[in-house]
Backbone as CSV, one residue per row, in Angstrom:
resi,resn,N_x,N_y,N_z,CA_x,CA_y,CA_z,C_x,C_y,C_z
1,MET,0.755,-1.149,-0.041,0.007,0.012,0.085,0.941,1.171,-0.078
2,ILE,0.405,2.241,-0.694,1.158,3.518,-0.667,0.105,4.673,-0.216
3,ILE,0.649,5.498,0.639,-0.260,6.613,1.237,0.599,7.842,0.605
4,ARG,-0.148,8.558,-0.016,0.494,9.826,-0.438,-0.150,10.986,0.270
5,PHE,0.436,12.233,0.527,-0.117,13.240,1.120,0.463,14.676,0.683
6,ARG,-0.333,15.529,0.727,0.159,17.045,0.676,-0.769,17.913,1.576
7,LYS,-0.023,18.563,2.546,-0.835,19.192,3.553,-0.200,20.551,3.697
8,GLU,-0.966,21.647,4.026,-0.426,22.986,4.533,-0.722,23.346,5.740
9,PHE,0.238,24.019,6.530,-0.024,24.269,8.038,0.551,25.683,8.214
10,ALA,-0.096,26.430,8.903,0.507,27.852,9.305,1.484,27.564,10.580
11,LEU,2.452,26.685,10.299,3.434,26.633,11.498,4.897,26.606,10.815
12,PRO,5.792,26.987,11.581,7.163,26.883,10.929,7.680,25.487,10.762
13,SER,8.393,25.317,9.555,9.050,24.049,9.256,9.873,23.397,10.244
14,GLU,10.488,24.226,11.150,11.332,23.564,12.118,10.403,22.919,13.224
15,GLN,9.282,23.382,13.439,8.241,22.708,14.475,7.758,21.514,13.937
16,VAL,7.503,21.521,12.675,6.992,20.185,12.109,8.033,19.295,11.896
17,PHE,9.283,19.711,11.447,10.428,18.665,11.146,10.623,18.032,12.521
18,ALA,10.596,18.636,13.701,10.903,17.916,14.936,10.220,16.719,15.077
19,TYR,9.091,16.428,14.404,8.369,15.078,14.652,8.934,14.055,13.700
20,PHE,9.807,14.152,12.860,10.270,13.326,11.813,11.960,13.113,12.002
21,LYS,12.538,13.824,13.038,14.065,13.608,13.034,14.530,12.114,13.309
22,THR,13.762,11.388,14.095,13.933,10.113,14.261,12.545,9.371,14.204
23,PRO,12.402,8.065,14.153,11.326,7.306,14.372,10.782,7.376,15.541
24,ALA,11.630,7.664,16.654,11.183,7.783,18.053,10.322,9.054,18.246
25,ASP,10.673,9.904,17.364,9.891,11.228,17.407,8.525,11.272,16.885
26,TRP,8.100,10.144,16.118,6.738,10.111,15.521,5.887,10.001,16.665
27,VAL,6.255,9.440,17.813,5.159,9.342,18.808,4.584,10.450,19.101
28,GLY,5.261,11.658,19.220,4.789,13.049,19.571,3.753,13.536,18.661
29,LEU,3.686,13.074,17.285,2.789,13.517,16.353,1.714,12.550,16.295
30,PHE,2.076,11.224,16.166,1.026,10.252,15.810,0.455,9.454,17.158
31,GLY,0.990,9.659,18.179,0.511,9.006,19.351,0.262,7.541,19.576
32,PHE,1.239,6.885,19.026,1.355,5.357,19.016,1.052,4.733,20.404
33,ALA,1.177,3.469,20.489,0.645,2.696,21.725,1.620,2.771,22.737
34,GLY,2.947,3.131,22.594,3.829,3.228,23.879,5.120,3.767,23.449
35,ALA,6.114,3.557,24.386,7.514,4.365,24.163,8.264,3.552,23.221
36,PRO,8.870,4.328,22.249,9.761,3.592,21.340,10.935,3.070,22.041
37,GLN,11.508,2.023,21.303,12.637,1.194,21.869,13.833,1.478,20.714
38,ASP,14.880,1.741,21.364,16.229,2.000,20.506,16.834,0.734,20.222
39,ARG,16.858,0.345,18.965,17.353,-0.990,18.535,18.734,-0.857,18.039
40,GLY,19.417,0.148,18.135,20.819,0.462,17.825,20.839,0.814,16.380
41,ASN,21.996,1.403,16.000,22.304,1.753,14.575,21.211,2.614,13.818
42,GLY,20.543,3.468,14.700,19.627,4.342,14.240,18.046,3.551,14.120
43,TRP,17.995,2.277,14.307,16.801,1.550,14.216,16.102,1.758,15.582
44,TRP,14.730,2.023,15.271,13.622,2.141,16.377,12.692,1.199,16.259
45,ALA,12.262,0.665,17.197,10.775,-0.101,17.413,9.741,0.807,17.911
46,VAL,8.831,1.055,17.191,7.717,2.127,17.470,6.187,1.216,17.664
47,PRO,5.811,1.081,18.806,4.595,0.189,18.923,3.443,0.765,18.426
48,LEU,2.634,-0.208,17.901,1.404,0.403,17.232,0.108,-0.218,17.900
49,LYS,-0.877,0.770,17.949,-2.111,0.346,18.857,-2.823,-0.746,18.186
50,ARG,-3.368,-1.620,18.906,-4.134,-2.869,18.408,-3.381,-3.631,17.444
51,PHE,-1.892,-3.800,17.530,-1.233,-4.588,16.515,-0.111,-5.227,17.336
52,PRO,0.160,-6.402,17.314,1.364,-7.011,17.996,2.738,-6.643,17.686
53,PHE,2.807,-6.388,16.341,4.259,-6.064,15.905,4.309,-4.497,15.643
54,PRO,5.523,-3.967,16.312,5.875,-2.587,16.140,6.469,-2.133,14.713
55,LEU,6.338,-1.036,14.435,7.163,-0.485,13.082,8.440,-0.508,13.785
56,VAL,9.374,-1.067,13.020,10.858,-1.048,13.156,11.483,-0.291,12.024
57,ALA,11.928,0.961,12.157,12.403,1.773,11.089,13.503,2.658,11.721
58,ARG,14.229,3.159,10.611,15.204,4.146,10.842,15.201,5.188,9.646
59,ASN,15.656,6.359,10.085,15.902,7.396,8.977,17.081,7.097,7.955
60,THR,16.979,7.144,6.724,18.001,6.869,5.849,18.577,8.112,5.279
61,ARG,17.674,9.239,5.465,18.211,10.501,4.905,17.566,11.754,5.655
62,LEU,18.226,12.574,6.088,17.771,13.862,6.839,18.489,15.059,6.229
63,GLU,17.575,16.000,5.863,17.988,17.510,5.405,17.289,18.395,6.388
64,GLU,17.929,18.797,7.357,17.241,19.623,8.610,16.279,20.612,7.880
65,ASN,15.020,20.402,8.557,13.853,21.291,8.339,13.352,21.108,6.695
66,ARG,13.672,20.153,6.055,13.428,19.974,4.603,13.056,18.712,4.306
67,LEU,13.742,17.586,4.646,13.443,16.264,4.215,13.844,15.262,5.432
68,ALA,12.903,14.147,5.451,13.046,13.086,6.318,12.715,11.858,5.288
69,ARG,13.648,10.820,5.232,13.252,9.696,4.479,13.511,8.544,5.493
70,TRP,12.781,7.361,5.463,12.907,6.149,6.332,12.786,4.886,5.584
71,GLU,13.102,3.833,6.246,12.957,2.572,5.851,12.420,1.677,6.921
72,PHE,11.717,0.504,6.686,11.095,-0.216,7.555,11.913,-1.733,7.443
73,ARG,11.899,-2.465,8.549,12.471,-3.820,8.358,11.688,-4.706,9.451
74,GLY,12.025,-5.894,9.597,11.354,-6.871,10.512,9.925,-7.209,9.818
75,PHE,8.866,-7.228,10.590,7.647,-7.721,10.047,7.145,-6.766,8.893
76,TRP,7.531,-5.472,8.863,7.143,-4.578,7.803,8.227,-4.427,6.894
77,ARG,7.899,-4.087,5.720,8.932,-3.512,4.728,8.436,-2.367,4.011
78,GLY,9.453,-1.477,3.511,8.757,-0.301,2.928,9.756,0.941,3.168
79,THR,9.205,2.086,2.695,9.892,3.325,2.782,8.979,4.417,3.062
80,GLY,9.508,5.523,3.334,8.610,6.698,3.489,9.307,7.937,3.469
81,GLU,8.614,9.073,3.250,9.421,10.377,3.032,8.392,11.461,3.311
82,VAL,8.963,12.589,3.951,8.349,13.750,4.003,9.162,14.988,3.560
83,ARG,8.689,15.843,2.754,9.426,16.905,2.253,8.705,18.191,2.765
84,LEU,9.443,19.087,3.447,8.898,20.429,3.829,9.421,21.465,2.909
85,THR,8.256,22.397,2.676,8.411,23.624,1.729,7.953,24.626,2.569
86,ASP,8.750,25.685,2.855,8.495,26.994,3.442,7.452,27.611,2.476
87,THR,6.327,28.454,3.034,5.484,29.201,2.265,5.452,30.554,2.797
88,ALA,4.940,31.500,2.396,4.691,32.909,2.984,3.964,32.589,4.406
89,THR,2.898,31.716,4.462,2.206,31.507,5.694,2.439,30.363,6.573
90,GLY,3.641,29.564,6.177,3.896,28.342,7.111,4.786,27.325,6.335
91,VAL,4.146,26.166,6.297,4.961,24.945,5.645,4.079,24.333,4.802
92,VAL,4.463,23.576,3.659,3.777,22.551,2.972,4.283,21.200,3.233
93,ILE,3.783,20.272,3.703,4.222,18.965,3.929,3.828,17.916,2.801
94,GLU,4.705,17.447,2.060,4.446,16.451,0.877,5.314,15.182,1.032
95,GLY,4.547,14.080,0.731,5.364,12.707,0.846,4.574,11.677,0.628
96,PHE,5.149,10.504,1.112,4.426,9.301,0.987,4.936,8.153,2.067
97,GLU,4.126,7.182,2.056,4.664,6.021,2.941,4.179,4.873,2.116
98,GLN,5.159,3.880,1.820,4.868,2.734,1.120,5.184,1.676,2.150
99,ILE,4.162,0.853,2.491,4.660,-0.218,3.520,3.603,-1.376,3.266
100,SER,4.330,-2.642,3.437,3.683,-3.857,3.299,4.079,-4.815,4.330
101,VAL,3.314,-6.077,4.497,3.836,-7.101,5.486,4.887,-7.941,4.646
102,ARG,5.868,-8.134,5.252,7.089,-8.816,4.666,6.824,-10.266,4.280
103,TRP,6.176,-10.737,5.028,6.259,-12.378,4.810,4.748,-12.949,4.200
104,LEU,3.978,-11.963,3.924,2.842,-12.537,3.133,2.691,-12.551,1.725
105,GLY,3.802,-12.114,1.165,4.115,-12.198,-0.437,2.811,-11.377,-0.919
106,ILE,2.238,-12.226,-2.116,1.074,-11.620,-2.708,-0.309,-11.505,-2.125
107,PHE,-0.190,-12.228,-0.770,-1.330,-11.926,0.091,-1.330,-10.639,0.761
108,SER,-0.075,-9.952,0.873,0.022,-8.657,1.339,-0.911,-7.625,0.921
109,VAL,-1.117,-7.672,-0.398,-2.087,-6.801,-1.051,-3.447,-6.927,-0.368
110,LEU,-3.911,-8.082,-0.283,-5.128,-8.402,0.120,-5.362,-7.929,1.668
111,ALA,-4.386,-8.340,2.383,-4.191,-7.905,3.847,-4.319,-6.369,3.989
112,GLU,-3.394,-5.613,3.059,-3.386,-4.065,3.115,-4.948,-3.612,2.904
113,LYS,-5.557,-4.118,1.717,-6.875,-3.550,1.427,-7.838,-3.844,2.483
114,LEU,-7.864,-5.067,3.074,-8.921,-5.426,4.111,-8.636,-4.967,5.453
115,ILE,-7.438,-4.816,5.921,-7.120,-4.636,7.162,-6.408,-3.431,7.565
116,LEU,-5.235,-3.211,6.764,-4.122,-2.280,7.130,-4.392,-0.986,6.586
117,GLU,-4.707,-0.787,5.373,-4.807,0.620,4.785,-5.624,1.471,5.731
118,ARG,-6.606,1.239,6.083,-7.553,2.180,6.867,-6.791,2.446,8.044
119,GLY,-6.261,1.604,8.854,-5.479,1.957,10.048,-4.271,2.845,9.946
120,PHE,-3.497,2.589,8.726,-2.413,3.443,8.513,-2.772,4.766,8.009
121,ARG,-3.962,4.867,7.223,-4.358,6.303,6.858,-4.957,6.881,8.198
122,GLY,-5.485,6.290,8.970,-6.036,6.795,10.326,-4.933,7.385,11.106
123,VAL,-3.651,6.599,11.153,-2.640,7.298,11.986,-2.162,8.583,11.293
124,TRP,-1.972,8.631,9.998,-1.742,9.842,9.226,-2.671,10.981,9.654
125,GLU,-4.044,10.615,9.493,-4.901,11.555,9.838,-4.843,12.103,11.207
126,PHE,-4.588,11.174,12.225,-4.574,11.680,13.629,-3.372,12.729,13.719
127,GLY,-2.265,12.428,13.148,-1.223,13.472,13.034,-1.433,14.735,12.290
128,TRP,-2.236,14.652,11.398,-2.647,15.899,10.625,-3.501,16.740,11.575
129,HIS,-4.492,15.933,12.260,-5.372,16.771,13.191,-4.666,17.420,14.440
130,ARG,-3.571,16.604,14.742,-2.793,17.132,15.972,-2.092,18.312,15.535
131,LEU,-1.591,18.359,14.217,-1.013,19.714,13.750,-1.865,20.771,13.613
132,ARG,-3.164,20.391,13.136,-4.261,21.580,13.125,-4.469,22.062,14.480
133,ARG,-4.606,21.247,15.482,-4.782,21.663,16.906,-3.583,22.675,17.397
134,ILE,-2.348,22.280,17.119,-1.093,23.079,17.382,-1.200,24.391,16.567
135,GLU,-1.633,24.200,15.420,-1.734,25.557,14.468,-2.783,26.409,14.957
136,GLN,-3.910,26.070,15.607,-4.860,26.709,16.204,-4.519,27.493,17.555
137,GLN,-3.879,26.693,18.151,-3.321,27.227,19.629,-2.285,28.229,19.188
138,ALA,-1.490,28.266,18.282,-0.430,29.120,17.819,-1.098,30.625,17.411
139,SER,-2.270,30.521,16.948,-2.791,31.699,16.284,-3.619,32.426,17.251
């Protein structure tokens, strides 16, 4: 499954980028199920609500306040990226997350459509709602 997004917020790029510096920082935006665990060499295990397998991810590229790219391993496989562009009123966030279940092969597509896609889209929507609340508090 691939999730693409483009959102604009009246927030500084530095404030938004802080949520993507490491996978451990995702918890502050997306409110996952528990505390991230450092797995070494930049890898973090980030627990998911209602799912027994955490996201195990690490950033593969960072450009301060501009770009964060990551990859998954373990139960999950895939990549993701956010690109931040300053505007006159704040920041535009563009990017994607491509994720699948590693060991399901061709059945991964079915599992994604029936079970996982809605949950992952919900996680991103939760993050966007949280940024909207922060945006409203700042104005």
